[in-house]
C-alpha positions, -999 to 999 in steps of 0.1 A, spaced: 0 0 0 13 34 -9 5 67 9 3 102 -7 24 117 21 55 96 13 76 105 -17 108 85 -24 128 108 -46 152 91 -70 138 58 -58 155 60 -25 131 31 -17 117 16 -49 80 22 -55 72 -15 -56 91 -21 -23 74 8 -7 40 -2 -18 41 -40 -17 70 -53 3 76 -28 32 40 -34 46 48 -71 48 81 -64 65 65 -42 91 37 -68 97 61 -97 101 60 -117 133 91 -100 145 85 -68 127 82 -33 140 44 -33 143 45 -65 165 72 -50 187 52 -17 191 20 -37 200 39 -57 226 55 -26 241 22 -9 243 5 -39 260 33 -41 285 32 -4 292 -6 -4 298 -3 -34 321 25 -18 341 5 15 344 -27 -3 354 -7 -22 381 8 11 393 -26 27 395 -40 -3 414 -12 -3 438 -16 35 445 -53 30 450 -47 1 474 -23 22 494 -47 51 496 -24 73 475 -34 98 448 -38 80 415 -31 111 395 5 110 410 12 78 390 35 88 361 20 85 326 28 53 308 56 51 282 43 55 247 57 41 214 68 65 186 36 57 166 15 68 196 34 101 200 32 108 163 -5 103 163 -9 127 192 10 154 172 -22 163 154 -34 187 182 -2 208 186 4 209 149 -30 222 138 -30 246 168 1 263 154 -6 259 117 -29 290 111 -5 315 126 25 300 109 7 299 75 -3 336 78 32 345 88 48 326 59 24 343 34 41 376 40 76 362 48 82 328 32 116 325 50 99 333 83 126 357 94 106 375 121 116 367 157 81 356 168 75 334 137 110 318 140 104 310 177 70 295 171 82 274 142 112 262 162 89 251 190 68 231 165 99 215 150 110 204 184 76 191 192 77 171 159 111 156 167 99 145 202 68 130 186 92 110 163 110 96 194 138 121 198 126 129 233 157 149 243 155 172 213 164 208 220 183 236 204 220 231 207 254 239 193 270 212 172 308 212 167 321 196 135 355 195 119 363 198 82 398 201 68 412 206 103 389 236 108 365 236 137 330 248 129 300 254 152 264 256 141 230 257 157 209 225 153 176 212 166 190 179 176 222 159 174 231 124 183 256 98 168 245 93 133 216 118 132 214 156 129 182 176 127 180 211 111 152 236 112 140 255 81 111 277 72 74 269 68 59 248 40 31 223 36 39 217 0 65 191 -11 77 211 -41 87 242 -20 105 223 8 140 229 -6 134 264 -21 166 282 -9 149 316 -10 117 304 7 109 275 31 142 258 24 161 286 40 176 277 74 162 295 104 197 297 117 221 301 87 256 286 92 285 310 92 317 293 79 352 302 88 372 320 75 343 334 54 311 323 38 277 312 48 254 282 44 219 298 42 197 269 30 190 232 38 207 217 8 240 235 12 240 228 50 233 191 43 261 189 17 284 205 43 275 181 71 280 151 49 315 163 40 328 168 75 354 146 90 329 126 111 296 129 91 262 117 103 245 90 84 212 109 84 201 146 83 165 154 92 153 186 76 122 200 93 103 224 70 70 231 90 45 206 76 72 188 56 100 166 67 129 155 45 153 127 54 187 128 37 209 97 38 246 103 33 249 72 11 222 85 -13 219 123 -10 245 132 -36 226 110 -61 195 130 -56 178 102 -36 160 110 -4 127 106 14 102 134 19 71 132 42 42 156 41 32 156 78 6 182 70 -15 158 49 -8 127 70 -18 144 103 -49 158 86 -60 124 73 -52 108 107 -48 73 94 -40 56 127 -48 20 116 -22 -6 125 3 -3 97 -15 27 83 0 60 70 12 74 104 26 40 115 46 38 82 60 73 87 71 64 122 87 32 109 107 51 83 118 84 99 112 78 136 141 75 161 139 37 162 143 36 124 175 57 124 193 44 154 212 11 155 195 -15 177 207 -19 213 221 -53 205 241 -39 176 238 -42 139 223 -21 111 196 5 118 161 -5 105 160 21 77 193 10 63 180 -26 63 149 -14 44 170 4 18 192 -27 13 162 -49 9 147 -25 -16 179 -25 -37 181 -63 -36 145 -66 -46 150 -42 -75 179 -63 -87 157 -94 -86 129 -76 -105 153 -64 -131 166 -99 -138 131 -112 -141 121 -83 -163 150 -89 -187 139 -125 -192 104 -114 -196 114 -89 -223 134 -115 -242 105 -140 -242 80 -112 -251 101 -100 -281 101 -136 -294 63 -139 -289 55 -107 -306 78 -114 -336 65 -149 -340 29 -137 -339 36 -111 -366 51 -137 -388 22 -162 -381 -3 -135 -391 15 -128 -423 17 -165 -433 -20 -170 -425 -28 -143 -451 -6 -158 -477 22 -132 -473 58 -146 -472 82 -128 -449 107 -124 -477 81 -104 -496 82 -78 -469 119 -75 -464 151 -94 -470 151 -121 -442 181 -109 -422 170 -73 -424 135 -82 -415 146 -102 -384 166 -72 -372 138 -47 -378 111 -69 -363 132 -75 -332 138 -37 -328 101 -29 -333 90 -57 -309 113 -43 -282 100 -7 -289 65 -20 -285 73 -35 -251 91 -3 -241 59 16 -247 41 -7 -223 69 -3 -197 68 35 -201 31 36 -196 32 13 -165 56 38 -149 36 68 -161 4 53 -147 21 48 -113 32 84 -113 2 106 -122 21 137 -111 42 134 -143 11 146 -162 16 119 -189 -15 98 -180 -46 109 -161 -43 77 -140 -57 93 -109 -91 96 -126 -116 67 -122 -127 72 -158 -92 65 -170 -90 34 -148 -122 20 -162 -116 29 -199 -79 29 -205 -61 16 -174 -34 -11 -177 -49 -25 -145 -81 -33 -164 -60 -50 -192 -40 -68 -166 -72 -82 -151 -84 -94 -185 -52 -112 -196 -51 -135 -165 -85 -150 -175 -87 -181 -196 -100 -175 -231 -127 -202 -236 -139 -197 -272 -121 -193 -305 -135 -158 -310 -119 -146 -278 -86 -163 -285 -84 -148 -320 -97 -114 -311 -75 -83 -309 -91 -64 -280 -58 -62 -260 -39 -49 -291 -66 -25 -300 -68 -12 -264 -31 -6 -263 -30 11 -297 -58 35 -286 -38 44 -255 -6 48 -276 -24 72 -299 -38 93 -271 -4 96 -255 13 105 -288 -13 129 -303 -31 141 -271 -68 145 -263 -83 178 -252 -48 193 -243 -48 222 -219 -56 254 -236 -79 239 -261 -112 245 -241 -131 277 -232 -128 269 -195 -90 269 -198 -91 305 -209 -113 315 -180 -90 296 -156 -59 314 -169 -77 348 -166 -87 339 -130 -51 330 -122 -38 363 -135 -64 382 -116 -56 363 -84 -19 371 -88 -28 408 -93 -48 408 -61 -20 391 -42 6 416 -54 -16 446 -47 -24 432 -12 13 428 -4 19 464 -15 -10 477 7 3 457 37 39 470 32 24 506 31 5 500 63 -29 506 46 -43 473 56 -38 450 86 -23 416 86 -57 401 91 -71 420 62 -42 409 41 -47 372 50 -84 375 41 -76 390 7 -52 362 0 -79 336 10 -104 353 -12 -80 354 -42 -73 317 -37 -111 309 -36 -116 328 -68 -87 309 -84 -102 276 -73 -137 285 -84 -126 289 -121 -136 256 -134 -111 240 -157 -123 217 -184 -101 190 -170 -125 187 -141 -152 173 -165 -133 150 -187 -101 132 -194 -71 150 -208 -40 136 -226 -12 161 -233 5 152 -266 39 136 -259 52 138 -296 80 113 -290 98 89 -313 88 60 -290 51 65 -298 54 77 -334 28 58 -355 55 45 -380 78 34 -352 62 0 -351 49 -3 -387 54 -41 -388 31 -46 -358 -5 -38 -369 -2 -38 -407 24 -46 -432 38 -18 -454 30 -11 -490 26 -31 -513 12 -54 -486 -11 -30 -468 -39 -55 -469 -20 -78 -446 -31 -74 -410 -6 -81 -383 -25 -71 -352 -15 -94 -324 -43 -117 -311 -54 -121 -275 -42 -158 -275 -7 -147 -282 15 -138 -253 29 -105 -267 27 -76 -242 4 -97 -219 36 -112 -206 46 -78 -191 11 -71 -180 9 -104 -163 42 -99 -146 32 -65 -135 -1 -75 -119 10 -110 -106 40 -104 -84 66 -132 -86 56 -144 -120 83 -145 -146 97 -180 -148 97 -199 -181 76 -227 -166 51 -206 -148 17 -223 -149 -1 -200 -125 -8 -173 -151 12 -179 -182 -2 -212 -190 30 -232 -189 
């Protein structure tokens, strides 16, 4: 199961591992969820016993200390303090994205410390960290420091895309002054510096208001890191066992980043290693699947030609035909792989895969459900529904359908956006001149945002495909698959549903573990 608050940049944890494998690791008999449940049961039993003993002794029950809580419990309880502080911080950040005012900085720092304590860093407090680089001693203010982990405080943001903006939320609340000269003003440069010190931490936690970023020294310079939208997760309050908040606690909580007491690797490092090993296994399986699928597609095309009385040598010289057919079969499969990835990443804007209409009409999930069924009659086996469905999707991706800017509502939306921007700029000028109060300024911004949202875009009432215009999806890029070229245009080479073709990839995509040559579970032997 995947969660919208968790984004693995650069596949720090592979999407499949994060969605399918990690939940099983957490729910294992000796997994983190089981350990949390046992610790909570023991703490409740000990607390109840202490209360009973106080009652029996005639003592004040309220004097009994509160029971110990696991990190998932403390993270769940962060909802109250976070949303109590959020309105004031949001209003402050609207006028000063870097939150440079003393009051705003103090309030945000307190929220950051509260967040760290909720994640299990119970001793978190502002402190001076001394580091050495090239025999030069440097001191800097941090929110928390312990062996292997350093936490830094930045500005306010509840949006993932703005979290590393060096001129906005990504600016450090306490910029680092370097000796003999220089400054590290933002989160990225400070993280780069910490990882280059003589004794670098393994992890740096960047707290950006409603966002939390985890940088791993072994992956950060490759652009791989984990970001967590605490704002959205705390708002949804998914506190199920193994739900969104539990998964966040398992990945970025103190227990995940610290080595176990008995020694060994910290849990997050183990997750990363398992993810990498799993990706290697999937890649090996995928290569074998691609090889077999290329053979199946090529053989199906040749069979279709022969059935219609067309000899392969009439199309092209045999050696040249074999090379071209292999290239086009592989290109066809790359199209499917590309769309599988694009469908899993709707934020790329290639496929509207977050729309239920897309899932019902175009989705590869639907095709995947179809191909695992047995085809019982000749009409089904010789039909071309799978091929025709993929071809339709290929055309929509290449040529587009109702691209943005082609509908009247789009023009209205653009005008509303420009008007809202003018209102925001004018309001900022009035605030700076002292002609309106901060409350009036915040209300004007809210009204501008409401007007912006009220402008209905045509995308809200139908599917859109922005034209990709790529060589991969060009109509003539796979001219051998679908129909033969002139003078043999009458020859149809659309692949049939009974052939394996791209169904091999779809089957492997939707049936985890499938991929062996002798698989009888879904490939029919």
